[in-house]
KOLRO-230533 format. One line per field, with one value per residue (C-alpha): residue number from 1; y, x, z. Coordinates in steps of 0.25 Angstrom, whole numbers, always signed. Layout:
N
k (NUM,...) $
py (Y,...) $
px (X,...) $
pz (Z,...) $
# end
This chain:
71
k (1,2,3,4,5,6,7,8,9,10,11,12,13,14,15,16,17,18,19,20,21,22,23,24,25,26,27,28,29,30,31,32,33,34,35,36,37,38,39,40,41,42,43,44,45,46,47,48,49,50,51,52,53,54,55,56,57,58,59,60,61,62,63,64,65,66,67,68,69,70,71) $
py (-3,+10,+11,+4,+15,+13,-2,-2,-3,-18,-20,-13,-20,-31,-29,-25,-37,-46,-38,-38,-55,-57,-47,-51,-68,-61,-55,-66,-74,-61,-61,-76,-76,-65,-74,-87,-77,-78,-93,-91,-89,-84,-76,-73,-56,-57,-65,-57,-44,-51,-55,-43,-34,-44,-41,-27,-28,-34,-28,-12,-19,-24,-7,-3,-12,-8,+7,+4,+10,-3,+5) $
px (+56,+54,+69,+74,+82,+92,+97,+106,+101,+102,+97,+85,+85,+85,+74,+65,+66,+65,+52,+48,+50,+42,+29,+28,+28,+18,+9,+8,+3,-5,-13,-15,-22,-29,-35,-38,-44,-58,-57,-59,-75,-77,-67,-63,-67,-55,-47,-47,-46,-33,-27,-29,-23,-10,-9,-10,+2,+9,+9,+9,+23,+27,+25,+33,+44,+46,+45,+58,+70,+81,+93) $
pz (+68,+75,+78,+63,+61,+71,+66,+56,+41,+41,+56,+50,+37,+43,+53,+41,+33,+44,+47,+33,+33,+44,+43,+27,+32,+43,+33,+26,+37,+42,+27,+27,+42,+35,+24,+33,+45,+39,+40,+55,+57,+71,+72,+58,+60,+72,+65,+51,+59,+65,+51,+44,+55,+54,+39,+40,+53,+44,+31,+41,+47,+33,+28,+40,+37,+22,+28,+35,+28,+27,+20) $
# end
């Protein structure tokens, strides 16, 4: 994304759209993992922490993609 300004509008739009699609799917999987993290008793605190981080990370990437101008 650092060099997205050097791409054509078409390239940048395609990059952002693919990224949004991919990270939206990843977010769904991360949210599902976070919901089921508590069902792993021995490692629950660690599993939950990693799952919550994955949710936050995917949301942050989506926010970044939303801020990239595509026109």
